[in-house]
C-alpha positions in Angstrom: -8.4 34.6 94.9 -10.4 31.8 93.2 -13.9 32.8 92.7 -15.0 32.8 89.1 -16.1 36.2 87.7 -19.5 37.1 86.2 -19.2 40.5 84.6 -22.1 42.9 84.5 -22.6 46.7 84.6 -25.4 46.6 87.1 -24.9 48.6 90.2 -25.8 47.6 93.7 -29.0 49.5 94.3 -31.8 49.1 96.8 -35.1 47.8 95.7 -37.5 50.4 94.3 -40.3 49.0 96.5 -38.6 47.9 99.8 -40.5 45.6 102.0 -40.1 44.4 105.6 -36.9 42.2 105.6 -37.4 38.6 106.3 -35.7 36.6 109.0 -34.4 33.0 108.3 -36.4 30.5 110.3 -37.4 26.9 110.0 -40.9 27.7 111.2 -43.9 27.9 108.8 -44.9 31.3 107.4 -46.9 33.4 109.8 -49.1 36.4 109.1 -47.1 39.1 107.4 -43.5 39.6 108.6 -44.2 40.1 112.3 -46.7 37.3 112.9 -49.1 39.8 114.6 -52.3 41.6 113.6 -53.7 44.5 115.7 -57.3 44.5 116.7 -58.1 47.4 114.5 -56.5 45.7 111.5 -58.3 42.5 112.3 -61.7 44.3 112.3 -60.8 46.0 109.0 -59.8 42.6 107.5 -63.3 41.3 108.2 -64.8 44.2 106.2 -62.3 43.9 103.4 -62.2 40.1 103.2 -61.0 38.8 99.8 -58.9 41.9 99.1 -55.1 41.5 98.7 -52.7 44.3 99.0 -50.0 44.9 96.4 -47.3 44.7 99.1 -48.3 41.3 100.3 -48.3 40.0 96.7 -44.8 41.4 96.0 -43.3 39.7 98.9 -45.0 36.3 98.6 -42.1 34.7 96.7 -39.5 36.0 99.2 -41.2 34.7 102.3 -41.8 31.2 101.1 -40.7 28.8 103.8 -39.4 31.7 105.9 -41.0 32.3 109.3 -41.5 35.5 111.3 -38.8 36.8 113.6 -39.1 35.8 117.2 -37.5 39.0 118.3 -38.9 42.6 118.3 -37.9 44.8 115.5 -34.5 46.4 116.1 -33.2 49.8 115.0 -30.3 49.2 112.7 -27.1 50.9 113.9 -25.5 53.6 111.9 -22.4 52.1 110.4 -19.6 54.6 111.1 -16.8 52.2 110.0 -15.2 53.0 106.7 -13.2 49.8 106.8 -13.8 46.4 108.5 -10.1 46.4 109.3 -10.6 49.3 111.7 -10.2 48.3 115.4 -13.5 46.9 116.7 -15.3 47.1 113.4 -15.5 43.3 112.7 -16.4 42.6 116.3 -19.3 45.0 116.2 -20.5 43.6 112.8 -20.4 40.0 114.2 -22.3 41.0 117.4 -25.0 42.7 115.3 -25.4 39.7 112.9 -25.6 37.2 115.7 -28.4 39.2 117.2 -30.5 39.7 114.1 -29.9 36.3 112.5 -29.7 33.3 114.8 -29.2 30.9 111.9 -26.2 32.9 110.7 -25.0 32.9 114.3 -24.6 29.1 114.1 -22.6 29.5 110.9 -20.3 32.0 112.7 -19.9 29.7 115.6 -18.9 26.8 113.3 -16.3 28.9 111.4 -12.8 29.0 113.0 -11.2 31.0 110.2 -11.0 34.8 110.7 -12.9 36.9 108.2 -10.2 38.1 105.8 -11.9 41.5 105.5 -10.7 42.2 109.1 -7.1 41.8 108.0 -5.0 44.9 107.5 -3.2 45.3 104.2 0.2 46.7 103.2 -0.5 50.1 101.8 2.6 50.0 99.7 2.4 46.5 98.1 -1.4 46.2 98.1 -2.7 49.3 96.4 -6.0 49.8 94.5 -4.2 49.7 91.2 -2.5 46.4 92.0 -5.6 44.8 93.4 -7.6 45.7 90.3 -4.9 44.4 88.0 -4.7 41.1 89.9 -8.5 40.8 89.8 -8.4 41.0 86.0 -5.7 38.4 85.8 -7.8 36.1 87.9 -11.0 36.6 86.0 -12.7 33.4 84.9 -9.8 31.2 85.9 -9.2 28.6 88.7 -7.0 29.9 91.4 -3.9 27.8 90.7 -4.0 28.6 86.9 -4.4 32.3 87.6 -1.6 32.4 90.1 0.7 30.6 87.7 0.0 33.3 85.0 0.5 36.1 87.6 3.8 34.6 88.6 5.0 34.4 85.0 3.8 38.0 84.5 5.8 39.2 87.6 8.9 37.3 86.6 8.8 39.0 83.2 7.8 42.5 84.3 8.1 42.7 88.1 11.0 43.5 90.4 12.3 41.2 93.0 11.8 42.6 96.5 15.1 41.1 97.8 17.3 40.9 94.7 20.4 40.3 96.7 19.1 37.1 98.4 17.2 35.7 95.4 18.1 35.7 91.8 16.1 34.5 88.9 19.4 33.5 87.3 19.8 30.8 90.0 17.6 27.9 88.8 17.0 26.6 92.4 16.1 30.0 93.7 13.9 30.9 90.7 11.8 27.7 91.1 11.1 28.7 94.8 9.9 32.2 93.9 6.2 33.1 94.6 4.1 36.1 93.7 4.9 37.6 97.1 8.6 37.9 96.2 7.9 40.5 93.5 6.9 44.2 93.3 4.1 44.7 90.7 5.1 46.9 87.8 3.9 50.5 88.1 0.9 51.9 86.1 3.3 54.0 84.1 5.3 50.9 83.1 2.3 48.8 82.2 0.9 51.5 79.9 4.1 51.0 77.8 4.0 47.2 77.6 3.4 45.5 74.3 0.2 43.5 74.2 1.7 40.7 72.2 4.6 40.3 74.7 2.1 40.3 77.5 0.3 37.4 75.8 3.5 35.4 75.9 3.1 35.0 79.7 -0.3 33.5 79.3 -2.6 36.5 79.2 -5.3 36.6 76.6 -5.6 39.6 74.2 -8.5 41.1 76.1 -6.9 40.7 79.5 -3.7 42.3 78.3 -5.7 45.2 77.0 -7.7 45.5 80.2 -4.6 45.7 82.3 -3.3 48.5 80.1 -6.7 50.3 80.5 -6.6 50.1 84.3 -3.0 51.3 84.3 -3.9 54.2 82.0 -6.6 55.3 84.4 -4.2 55.4 87.3 -1.2 56.8 85.5 -3.2 59.8 84.1 -4.9 60.6 87.4 -8.4 59.6 86.5 -8.3 57.2 89.5 -6.1 57.1 92.6 -5.9 55.3 96.0 -7.1 58.4 97.8 -9.9 59.1 95.4 -11.4 55.6 95.6 -11.1 55.6 99.4 -13.0 58.8 99.6 -15.9 57.6 97.4 -19.1 56.1 98.6 -19.8 52.5 97.6 -22.0 53.6 94.8 -19.6 56.2 93.5 -16.7 53.8 93.6 -18.8 51.1 91.8 -19.7 53.5 89.0 -16.2 54.7 88.6 -14.8 51.1 88.4 -17.4 49.6 86.0 -16.8 52.5 83.6 -13.3 51.0 83.0 -13.1 48.4 80.2 -12.5 45.0 81.7 -14.1 45.7 85.1 -17.6 44.4 85.7 -19.9 44.7 88.7 -18.6 41.5 90.3 -15.0 42.7 90.2 -16.1 46.1 91.6 -18.0 44.3 94.5 -14.9 42.2 95.3 -12.7 45.3 95.3 -15.1 47.1 97.7 -15.3 44.2 100.0 -11.7 42.9 100.1 -9.6 46.0 99.3 -11.6 48.9 100.6 -13.1 46.5 103.2 -16.5 48.2 103.0 -19.0 46.7 105.4 -22.3 46.8 103.5 -21.7 45.2 100.0 -24.0 42.5 98.7 -22.5 40.8 95.5 -25.8 39.7 93.9 -24.0 38.5 90.7 -22.0 35.9 92.7 -23.4 32.4 91.9 -22.3 30.9 95.2 -24.0 33.7 97.2 -27.2 33.3 95.3 -27.2 29.6 96.2 -26.2 30.1 99.8 -28.9 32.8 100.4 -31.6 30.6 98.9 -30.5 27.8 101.2 -30.3 30.1 104.2 -33.7 31.8 103.7 -35.5 28.8 102.2 -36.4 30.3 98.9 -36.3 28.6 95.5 -33.1 28.7 93.5 -33.2 28.7 89.7 -31.4 29.9 86.6 -33.0 33.3 86.8 -33.9 33.4 90.5 -33.4 34.9 92.9 -33.2 38.2 91.1 -31.0 41.1 92.1 -34.0 42.9 93.8 -35.1 39.7 95.6 -31.6 39.2 97.0 -31.5 42.9 98.1 -34.8 42.4 100.0 -33.6 39.2 101.6 -30.3 40.8 102.7 -32.0 43.8 104.4 -31.9 42.0 107.7 -28.0 42.1 107.6 -27.7 45.8 106.9 -25.4 47.6 107.5 -23.0 44.6 107.5 -24.0 42.7 104.4 -20.3 42.2 103.4 -19.6 40.2 106.6 -22.8 38.2 106.2 -21.8 37.5 102.6 -18.4 36.2 103.7 -20.1 33.7 106.1 -22.5 32.7 103.3 -19.4 31.7 101.4 -18.1 29.8 104.4 -21.3 27.9 104.6 -20.5 26.5 101.2 -16.8 26.2 101.8 -16.1 28.6 99.0 -12.5 30.0 99.0 -12.3 33.8 98.9 -9.5 36.3 98.4 -7.5 37.9 101.2 -7.3 41.4 99.8 
């Protein structure tokens, strides 16, 4: 898990003034989003020449260099999958995305790696609590550096899965241990850890406090695996960002890679901002595209924005987490 974190309390919300989604294309911009004008509208345009509607003005930035879809408008399927790891869910998502976005279809064809959101997870060793704790450890660190700190944390506080076959007392065996060889300490245990001792394994003061905060929410029953699984994306997002140390980006990654929700668009992710600008042919800047602009651009992918996002990362060769 090596993506850098950008913390924010903003929630994934739809645009207040939604417009017709645009379709990536190399063709010049046509008239409106469909490239067609009815005879009635054409006659009216002659009478109202010079007038400009508010909707056309609001979408002008988004459709720059983006041509009209060559296909008829399609009804978006109702997404019944709660998890992309469910049988057939990923296949359905890819079929839909291929159909609505030919440019994305080419990226899919050129990607040999299987989307990690389709992979099942171990419900015992990969819980919501563990996933969130590991996300905090990885925040704002390169993957190798974060993994080294996680391994030291587990050697200090975790339990070996196969203590009989591997012993930390054996120097040769200890050096070959990885994070997968350990059981993460329980929430009840982490709550009792001393912050200064946690800092000794490489955690900063804030991260140590954040880990204890997450552990407290799970140990006292404020959050649980079943509770989060039963929440909508918006409900889970609100619950997570209310915890000190968890921002919107971390919440989005949790929804995508742990709960494996199909329709998440991480608008705070820098790589996704760049990839979407490149994909749709819109300007990229320090403050653009905005959250609302990205939501409008991504409407074409609904209800499978999570999968489209993963392929946007692949288009930039960005490494993502497995769970």
